[in-house]
C-alpha positions in Angstrom: 185.5 100.0 84.8 182.8 102.7 84.6 183.6 106.4 84.3 182.3 108.8 86.9 182.7 112.5 86.2 181.7 114.5 89.2 181.6 118.3 89.6 180.8 120.8 92.3 179.5 124.3 91.8 182.4 126.7 91.0 182.8 129.2 93.8 182.5 132.9 93.2 185.8 134.8 93.5 184.7 137.4 95.9 185.9 136.5 99.3 187.3 133.7 101.4 186.0 130.1 101.5 183.4 129.6 104.2 181.8 126.6 105.8 179.1 126.3 103.1 181.8 126.0 100.4 183.6 123.4 102.5 180.5 121.4 103.2 179.8 121.0 99.5 183.4 120.1 98.6 183.8 117.7 101.5 180.6 115.9 100.5 181.6 115.7 96.9 185.0 114.5 97.9 183.5 111.7 100.0 181.5 110.6 96.9 184.5 110.8 94.6 186.6 108.7 97.0 183.8 106.2 97.4 183.5 105.6 93.7 187.2 105.3 93.3 187.2 102.5 95.9 184.3 100.9 94.1 186.5 100.6 91.1 185.2 103.4 88.9 187.3 105.7 86.8 186.6 109.0 88.7 187.3 112.5 87.5 186.5 115.1 90.2 186.4 118.7 89.1 186.0 121.9 91.2 186.9 125.5 90.4 186.3 129.2 90.5 183.7 131.5 88.9 185.9 134.5 88.3 184.0 136.9 86.1 181.1 139.3 86.6 180.2 142.7 87.9 180.7 141.8 91.6 184.3 140.8 91.1 185.1 143.9 89.1 183.6 146.1 91.8 185.5 144.4 94.6 188.8 144.7 92.6 188.2 148.4 92.0 187.5 149.0 95.7 190.8 147.3 96.6 192.8 149.1 93.9 193.6 146.0 91.9 192.9 144.6 88.5 190.2 142.0 88.3 192.8 139.4 87.3 195.0 140.2 90.3 191.9 139.9 92.5 190.8 136.5 91.2 194.4 135.1 91.2 194.7 135.8 94.9 191.2 134.5 95.7 191.8 131.3 93.7 195.0 130.7 95.6 193.2 131.0 99.0 190.5 128.6 97.9 193.0 126.0 96.6 194.9 126.2 99.9 191.7 125.6 101.8 190.8 122.6 99.7 194.3 121.2 100.3 194.0 121.7 104.0 190.7 119.7 103.9 192.2 117.0 101.8 189.9 117.5 98.9 191.0 115.0 96.2 189.9 116.9 93.1 191.6 116.0 89.8 191.0 119.4 88.2 190.6 123.0 89.3 188.7 124.8 86.6 188.9 128.6 86.4 186.6 130.6 84.1 189.5 132.9 83.3 191.4 130.0 81.6 191.8 130.4 77.9 190.3 127.0 77.2 187.2 127.9 79.2 186.6 131.1 77.4 187.0 129.5 74.0 184.6 126.7 75.0 181.9 129.0 76.3 181.9 131.0 73.0 181.8 127.7 71.0 178.8 126.6 73.0 176.9 129.8 72.4 177.8 129.7 68.7 176.5 126.2 68.5 173.2 127.4 69.8 173.2 130.2 67.1 174.0 127.5 64.5 171.5 124.8 65.6 168.6 126.9 66.9 169.2 130.5 65.6 165.9 131.8 67.0 166.8 130.9 70.5 168.7 134.2 70.9 167.1 137.5 70.2 167.5 141.2 71.2 165.3 142.8 73.8 165.2 145.9 76.0 164.7 145.0 79.6 164.3 146.6 82.9 164.1 145.3 86.4 165.6 145.0 89.8 169.1 143.4 89.7 171.1 141.8 92.6 174.8 142.1 92.1 175.3 139.5 94.8 173.3 136.9 92.8 174.4 138.4 89.4 170.7 138.1 88.3 167.5 140.0 88.0 165.1 139.2 90.9 161.4 138.6 90.6 159.0 139.9 93.3 158.9 136.5 94.9 162.6 136.7 95.8 162.4 140.2 97.2 161.6 141.1 100.8 161.6 144.7 102.1 163.2 145.8 98.8 166.1 143.4 99.4 167.2 140.1 97.8 166.3 137.3 100.2 169.8 135.8 99.7 171.7 139.1 99.9 169.8 141.3 102.4 172.7 143.7 102.9 172.9 144.7 99.2 170.8 147.4 97.5 169.0 146.1 94.5 169.8 148.1 91.3 167.1 149.2 88.8 168.6 148.3 85.5 167.5 149.1 82.0 169.4 147.5 79.1 169.1 146.1 75.6 170.6 142.7 75.6 170.7 139.3 74.0 168.0 137.1 75.5 167.8 133.3 75.5 164.4 131.8 74.7 164.1 129.7 77.9 160.4 129.7 77.6 160.7 127.5 74.5 162.1 124.7 76.6 159.4 124.6 79.3 157.8 121.4 77.9 161.2 119.7 77.4 162.2 120.6 81.0 158.9 119.3 82.5 159.3 116.0 80.6 163.0 115.8 81.7 162.2 116.3 85.4 159.1 114.2 85.6 160.1 111.3 83.3 163.8 111.1 84.3 163.3 111.3 88.1 167.0 110.5 88.7 168.0 113.6 86.8 167.2 116.0 89.7 167.3 114.8 93.3 166.3 114.8 96.1 162.6 114.7 95.6 162.0 118.0 97.5 164.3 119.9 95.1 162.6 118.3 92.0 159.2 119.3 93.4 160.5 122.9 93.8 161.4 123.0 90.1 158.1 121.5 89.0 156.4 124.2 91.0 158.6 126.8 89.2 157.6 125.4 85.8 153.9 125.6 86.9 154.4 129.4 87.2 155.8 129.5 83.6 159.3 130.3 82.5 160.4 133.7 81.3 163.2 134.2 78.8 166.5 135.3 80.4 169.1 137.9 79.5 172.3 136.3 78.1 174.5 139.4 77.9 175.3 142.6 79.8 176.5 146.0 78.7 177.4 147.5 82.0 180.8 145.7 82.6 183.5 144.1 80.5 185.1 141.7 83.0 183.9 138.5 81.4 183.8 136.5 78.2 182.7 138.7 75.2 179.3 137.5 73.8 180.1 135.9 70.4 177.6 138.0 68.4 177.2 141.8 68.5 173.8 143.5 68.8 172.1 144.8 65.6 173.5 148.3 66.4 177.1 146.8 66.4 177.5 146.9 70.2 179.6 144.1 71.7 178.4 142.9 75.1 179.8 140.7 77.8 178.4 137.2 78.6 176.0 137.1 81.5 177.9 135.5 84.3 175.7 132.4 84.5 176.1 131.7 80.8 179.8 131.9 81.4 179.9 129.8 84.7 177.5 126.9 83.9 179.5 125.7 80.9 182.6 125.2 83.0 181.6 121.6 83.6 181.6 121.0 79.8 184.7 123.2 79.0 186.7 121.3 81.6 186.5 118.2 79.4 188.1 120.1 76.5 184.9 121.1 74.7 184.5 121.7 71.8 187.5 119.5 70.8 186.4 116.0 69.9 188.0 114.1 72.8 185.6 115.9 75.2 183.1 113.1 74.6 185.4 110.7 76.4 184.5 112.4 79.7 181.2 114.1 78.9 178.4 113.8 80.0 178.9 114.3 83.7 177.5 111.6 85.9 176.8 114.0 88.8 176.7 117.8 89.5 176.7 118.6 93.2 175.2 122.0 93.9 173.5 124.0 96.7 169.8 124.7 96.8 170.2 128.4 96.1 171.4 127.6 92.6 169.2 124.7 91.8 167.2 126.7 89.2 170.3 127.5 87.2 171.5 123.9 87.1 168.2 122.0 86.6 166.4 124.6 84.4 168.8 126.9 82.6 171.7 124.5 82.1 169.8 121.6 80.5 168.0 124.1 78.3 171.3 125.6 77.1 172.6 122.1 76.4 169.5 121.0 74.6 169.6 124.2 72.5 173.2 123.4 71.6 172.3 119.8 71.0 174.8 118.6 73.5 174.2 115.5 75.8 172.7 116.4 79.2 174.4 115.5 82.5 173.0 112.4 84.2 172.1 113.8 87.6 172.0 117.0 89.6 172.2 116.5 93.4 171.0 119.5 95.4 172.2 119.8 99.0 170.9 122.3 101.6 172.6 124.9 103.8 174.8 124.7 106.9 173.2 127.1 109.4 174.4 128.6 112.6 171.7 129.3 115.2 169.2 129.0 112.4 171.0 131.5 110.1 172.8 130.6 106.9 176.6 131.0 106.9 177.4 133.6 104.2 179.5 136.7 103.7 176.4 138.8 102.8 174.5 137.9 106.0 177.4 138.5 108.3 177.2 135.0 109.7 180.8 133.7 109.6 183.0 130.9 111.0 186.7 131.0 110.9 187.7 128.0 108.8 191.2 127.8 110.1 189.8 127.6 113.6 187.3 124.9 112.6 190.1 122.8 111.1 192.6 123.3 113.9 190.0 122.5 116.7 190.2 118.7 116.2 191.8 118.4 112.8 190.5 118.3 109.2 189.2 114.8 109.3 187.1 115.5 112.5 185.6 118.5 110.7 184.9 116.5 107.6 183.2 113.8 109.8 181.2 116.3 111.8 179.8 118.2 108.8 178.8 115.1 106.9 177.4 113.2 110.0 175.5 116.2 111.5 174.2 118.0 108.4 172.1 115.8 106.2 173.3 115.9 102.6 169.7 116.3 101.3 168.5 119.1 103.5 169.6 121.9 105.9 171.5 121.3 109.2 173.2 123.2 112.0 176.7 123.9 113.1 177.6 124.7 116.7 180.9 124.4 118.6 179.1 122.6 121.4 177.6 119.9 119.1 181.0 119.6 117.3 182.7 118.7 120.6 179.8 116.3 121.6 180.1 114.4 118.3 183.9 114.4 118.5 183.9 112.9 122.0 181.0 110.5 121.7 181.7 109.1 118.2 185.3 109.6 117.5 187.1 109.6 120.8 184.8 107.3 122.9 183.4 104.9 120.4 185.9 104.5 117.5 189.0 105.7 119.2 188.4 103.8 122.4 187.5 100.6 120.5 190.6 100.6 118.4 192.8 101.5 121.4 191.4 98.7 123.6 191.5 96.0 121.0 195.0 96.7 119.7 196.2 96.8 123.3 194.7 93.4 124.0 196.1 91.9 120.8 199.5 93.2 121.9 199.1 91.9 125.4 197.5 88.5 124.8 198.8 87.6 121.3 202.2 89.2 121.1 200.8 91.8 118.8 199.9 89.3 116.0 196.3 89.0 115.0 195.2 85.3 115.5 193.1 83.3 113.0 189.4 83.3 113.5 186.3 82.3 111.5 183.4 84.6 110.7 180.8 84.9 113.5 177.7 86.8 114.5 179.5 90.2 114.5 180.6 89.7 110.9 177.0 88.8 109.9 175.6 91.8 111.7 178.2 94.1 110.2 177.3 92.8 106.7 173.8 94.2 107.1 175.2 97.7 107.9 177.6 97.4 105.0 174.7 96.9 102.6 172.9 99.9 104.0 176.1 101.9 103.8 176.4 101.2 100.0 172.7 101.9 99.4 173.3 105.4 100.9 176.5 106.1 98.9 176.1 104.5 95.5 173.5 106.9 94.1 170.7 104.3 94.0 168.8 106.3 96.6 170.7 109.5 96.1 173.8 110.6 98.2 172.8 110.3 101.8 176.2 110.6 103.3 174.9 111.1 106.9 173.1 107.8 106.6 176.2 106.0 105.5 178.1 107.3 108.5 175.3 106.2 110.8 175.8 102.6 109.6 179.6 102.8 110.0 179.2 103.8 113.6 176.6 101.1 114.1 179.5 98.8 113.5 181.6 100.7 116.0 178.9 100.5 118.7 178.6 96.8 117.9 182.3 96.3 118.4 182.3 98.0 121.8 179.3 96.0 122.9 181.0 92.8 121.7 184.1 93.7 123.9 181.9 94.0 126.9 179.9 90.8 126.2 182.9 88.6 125.3 185.3 90.0 128.0 188.6 89.1 126.4 190.5 89.9 129.6 188.5 87.3 131.5 189.2 84.7 128.8 192.9 85.4 129.0 192.8 85.2 132.8 191.1 81.8 132.7 194.0 80.5 130.6 192.6 77.1 129.7 192.7 75.8 126.1 189.0 76.4 125.5 189.1 80.0 126.8 192.3 80.8 124.8 190.7 79.5 121.6 187.7 81.6 122.3 189.9 84.6 123.0 191.6 84.2 119.6 188.2 84.1 117.9 187.0 87.2 119.7 190.1 89.3 119.0 190.1 88.3 115.3 186.5 89.2 115.0 187.1 92.6 116.6 190.1 93.4 114.3 187.9 92.5 111.3 185.2 94.8 112.6 187.6 97.7 113.1 189.3 97.1 109.7 186.0 97.3 107.9 185.3 100.6 109.6 188.7 101.9 108.5 187.8 101.0 104.9 184.3 102.5 105.0 185.5 105.7 106.7 188.2 106.4 104.2 185.9 108.5 101.9 185.1 110.7 104.9 188.3 110.7 107.0 191.1 109.8 104.6 194.0 110.5 107.0 192.6 109.0 110.2 191.3 105.9 108.4 194.8 105.3 107.1 196.3 105.8 110.6 193.7 103.3 111.9 194.4 100.8 109.1 198.2 101.1 109.8 197.7 100.6 113.5 195.8 97.4 112.8 198.7 96.2 110.6 196.7 96.4 107.4 198.8 96.0 104.3 199.5 99.0 102.0 197.1 101.9 101.6 193.5 101.7 102.9 192.5 103.6 99.7 193.6 100.6 97.6 191.0 98.3 99.3 188.2 97.3 97.1 184.6 97.2 98.5 183.8 94.1 96.5 186.4 92.0 98.5 185.7 93.5 101.9 183.5 90.6 102.9 186.5 88.3 102.4 188.9 90.4 104.4 191.4 88.2 106.2 193.3 89.9 109.1 195.2 86.8 110.2 198.9 87.5 110.9 198.5 91.3 110.9 201.0 93.0 113.3 199.2 95.6 115.3 200.8 98.7 116.8 198.7 100.6 119.3 200.5 103.9 118.9 199.1 107.3 119.9 195.4 107.9 120.4 193.6 108.5 117.1 191.2 110.9 118.7 192.4 112.5 122.0 189.4 113.4 124.0 188.4 117.0 123.6 188.8 119.1 126.7 191.1 116.7 128.5 194.7 115.6 128.4 195.3 112.6 126.3 195.6 109.5 128.4 197.5 106.4 127.6 194.3 104.4 127.0 
């Protein structure tokens, strides 16, 4: 059994969870569930980034302490992930005592192993509180940060601890070029190589203007104690979540996969590996960078004012339908769009009309023509065709080509379309009506093949739609939990003797009263 330690970016505690947060967590959850079904020992960690100037400012505006503010926000985020059936094993908060101790231990290890990597420097520049970072001219348009156009950039002058990031430019170039699997997809790797071509500047590692954060382990030469720059606090959460610096942390570290958005690619593929290299800690194996979910061409975000009510999105057709739509419609390697119209189209065409209609018709025919018991039947052309899509599904999910979740779903629904076509071509109702021995034998073969086809879909869809796939599995008479099915034995799936139960429609058609099917 291989270990698979998977993380997402920790969300900033300064508002409600939005569709961008959900997209990342749902995608990572699908990956985690897939690897569990593959037989790996998965540990899936998400969490909250709770320190920094922005949190302190928001808390002050609301008349709360920062801790009260982050406690409330963390509760809202965890409730949302529960509503979306995110199967994380850990929820890491940067206000946890273990995290604070681990961050300080990491910085101290850099001081011990590479003492010249931190130095004091006076600095001035334009600072975006939204990003919690100084902004170069290339990221400023009309005197505003490109990611937070509603915020006013602050001109900041400070004397801080600086990390000698420039020292690691050669190391980072070798890492990204020689270990091509470290940073994917290719478009994001090329962006970071272009950034390295411009040359790296050293970055501030501490702040003097606020105290809501982890104290920097070493005072300045004048005795001033400063607060850890929020990214030096946030990035190590992936490591501190393993119990670092205590010895057992190596049982889980390094992470096999960090899933992050493209706006924080630089921090995860440049700053984070440089920090780990300086501390002489093993690097994560891969950073996967996804794009944005847009609405009418604009990114969903609090700062841009482009919002979507998450409760409405979930209640429209259920959590599983939202999970499916986001991962089918928005490619996990680039940007994509959300619209209510497209959501309804996908729901009706894929879930209600294709998968839902197929399962309803086939289970009804097994009930009518076989007393509800799935007959025996040998593998045929539909099984062989499905096998090709199964192989492509795994190639899109197992990391060999990256994590192309939208492609995996495409191949699952190729099986659903094939099942519907097979119903029309084989005409089970006509075989039953004929009634002769040859027709009845053929009918049993057809229905067995169709139940196998649908059962495979239930298994393959589990990482994406855990509740609906279980309901589908149960309606087919599948034994136990669909999550306990192993991909390795799927080709040998035997449905003979399963007792089907048609039940209620899995996906009632949107905009119409549910029919009996």
